[in-house]
N, C-alpha and C positions, 0 to 999 in steps of 0.2 A: 308506721307501726312502732318503731323504736322510741318514739316520743309519747306514745299513748299514756304510759304509766306516769311519767313525769308531769305531763299536762293535766291528767285526770286528778292526780294527787293535789296539784295546785288549785284546781277548781273546787275539789271537795274541801280543801283547807280553808278556802275563802267563803264557804257556805253557799256557793252557787249550785244550782241544779245542773245536771250533766247529761247531755246527749252525746254519746261517744261512738265514733265510727267503728265498724266491725273490721276484723275480729278484735276482741278487747285488748289483746297484747300479743307479744311474740311468744311468750311461754306461759305455762300454767302457773308457776309461782308468781309471775308478774300480775296475772289476772286475779289470783287469790289475794294479793296485797291490795289491788284496786278495790275488790269487793269488800275487804275489811274496812277500807277507808270510807266507802259509801255507807256501810252500816254504822260506823263510828260517828260520822258527822250527821247522819240521818237526812242527807239530801235526797231529792228525787233523782233517779238515774235510769237511763234507758240506753240500750245498744241500738245502733242504726241499721237494722236489717229491714230495709224498706219493702222488700218483695212480699211480705206478709200483709201489706196494705193494698195489694192488687185485688180488686173485687172478684176476679176469676179464681184466684187462689183461695179466697174466703169461701166462695161457692163450692169449690172442690172439697175443701176441708169439711164443710157442713154436710155435704152429701156422703162423703166417706164415713163420717161419724154417725150419720143417720142410717147407714147400712145399705144405701141405694146401689152400691156396686158389689154387695155381698162381702165376703171375706177377701181382703186385698192379698193377693198372692205375690205380686211382683210390682216393683216401682223403679223407674229410671228417670234421671234428670241429667241434662247436659247444658253447659255454658262454655263458650270459647270466644277468643278474640285473637287478634294478631298483635303481638307484643315483641317487636324485634330488639336486638341487642342495643342497649343504651347504658354506658358506664355511669350515668347519673341517676338511673332508675333504682330506687330503693327496693322495689318489689323483686328485683333480679338478684338481690344480695340477701341470703338467708340470715346474715347477722343483723340486718336492719328490718327485714320483713317476716322473719320467723320461718320462712319457707317460700314456696312459689305459688303455682296455680291452685293447689289443693287448699292451702290455708286462706288464700285470697278470695277466689271466686267459688271454689268448692265448698267453702263454709256457708255460703248463701244457700246452696242446694241441701246441705246437711240440715241447716236450720229449718228449711221448708219441710223436709221429710219428717223431722221430729215433731214439728207442729201439726202436720197432717196425720201422721201414722203412729205417733207415740214413741216411747223410749227405745233406745238401741241396746242390743245385747253384745254384738260382735262387730268388728270392723277390721279390714285389712286393705292394702292398696298396692298398686303399681305406680311408681312415679319416677320419671326421668326427664332429661332434656334431649328431645329428639331433633329439633330444628335449629335452635339457637346455641349460644355458647356460654350463657351465664350459669352461675352456680345453682341458683334456685331451679326447681323443675319447671319445665314449660308444658308438661303433660302429666296428668294424674287421673287414674281410674280407681275408685274405691268400691269395695264390695261390702255391703252392710247386711246384717241380720237384725231385725227388730225383735223385741221381746214377744211380740205376737206371732213370730215365725216368718213374717213377710221378708222376702229377699229384696234388696235394693242395690242399684248401681248408680254411682255418682261420677260423672265425667266432666273434668275441668281442664281447659287447655288455654295456654298462651300461644299455641302453635297452629291455630286454625285461622284462615282468613276471615275477616268479620262477616262476610256474606255466608260463610259456611258454619260459623260458630253460633248462629242464632239459637237462643235458648229453646230447649224442648223438654217436656215433661210427660210421662205416661204412667198411668196406674191401671193395672189389670186385676180384676177380681172375679169371684165365682158367679156374679150376676151382671157384670158389665165392665166397662172401661172408660177412661177419659184420656185423650191426647191433647196436649196444649202446645201450641206453636207460637213463639213470640211473646208469651206472657212472662217468661223468665228474662230479666234484663232491666234496663232503665226506662224504657219507653212507656210501659203501662198499658199497651194495647194487646194485640194478639188474637188468637182464634182457638176455640175449643171444639172437639168432636167427641160426643158422648155416644156410647153404645150400651144398650140395656136389654135384658130379656129374662126369661124364667130360669130358675136354678135347674141345672141338668142333673138327672138322677141315674139314668141307665147308661151303660157303656155302649158306644157306637163303634164297631170295628172299622167302619169306613171313615169315621170322624168327619161326617158331612152333615152338620146341623142345617136344617132348613133355613134359608135366608129370612123367612118371615118371622122366625122366632126372635131375632135380635133387631132392634130398631136403632137407627142412627139419627142423631140430631146435631147439626152444626150450629155454632154460636160465635158471632163476632163480638169481640170485647171493645168497649168504648175506651178511648184514650184516657188515662188517669195519671195525674202527676203524683207518683208514689212518694216522692220526697216531701211534697206539700202535705199529703195525707198523714205522713209520719209526724211531721212537725205540728200539724193541727192536733193530733192525738196527744202528743207530749205537752203541748201548750195547755190543753184542756186538763190534763193531769195536774199541772202546776197551779192553774187557776182554781181547781177544785181541791187541791191539796190531797190528792189520792195517789197511791203508789201505782205505777204502770203495771198492768197485768200481761202485757205483751213485750217481748224483747227485754226481759228482766236481766240484770247483770249476772245473777246466778245461773240463768239459762245460757248466757254467753260463755260463762266459765265451763259449763258442761260440754258445750259444743267444742271449745278449745281442747278439752281433755280428750274427746273422741278424735279430733284431728291429730293430736299428738300420738294417740294409739295407732292411728292409721299409718303415720310415718314410721313408727317403731315396729309395727307388725308387718309392714309391707316390704317390698323389694325395690331398691333403687339400682338402676343399671346405668 
């Protein structure tokens, strides 16, 4: 991460198009300088958030925007891995990586949420090092409120065994829900469970909706090479000389601003 700005400026200065690993930089000022260079040189540039190229995530976004789940009330996403102490690991040094689990894998989840649910209004976090001994946080939980009013929780961990940190996503609305297991990550497969039914109007003191009112549909996702899909999209943009509409540099700057606010507004113990 500490080399993103230097290398991106070199690429932009040479007039080459730029596909930059996420997040853009360690800090907001670095990302702003990077964006200015892209605008000045007029190269095509895109940030590498590959999970938006998962067909399941595209499907979820389309259904949410079409209103199939009603008004989204609550959203939660988690991604974790086992990342033990390593003196050579730049992600474990905030001076090199800008932070730990939140800025690294948590930014993936924040990116997905903004893409699916729209702009954010507020964010805060808990972030600390629970299991290991490095300076960057190995555990982070962010609480988000979207401008729509939707509540969101983002859970990112370097402190969970790989078998337990498998990505999960859940959206709950007034007319249905979706739970995704294994779609968040690098593999590109996973499974979805949809629930849908009519909008509830009356209050039920026993809170026992008839099972027949809500229908469940399970969906297994085909394996997709998310990195190849991302590269294909950017290559098409270059061949057609059109600005990418997904993973724009200005979007990445906005994500970094929210991550920065999450750190500042949150509590580290």
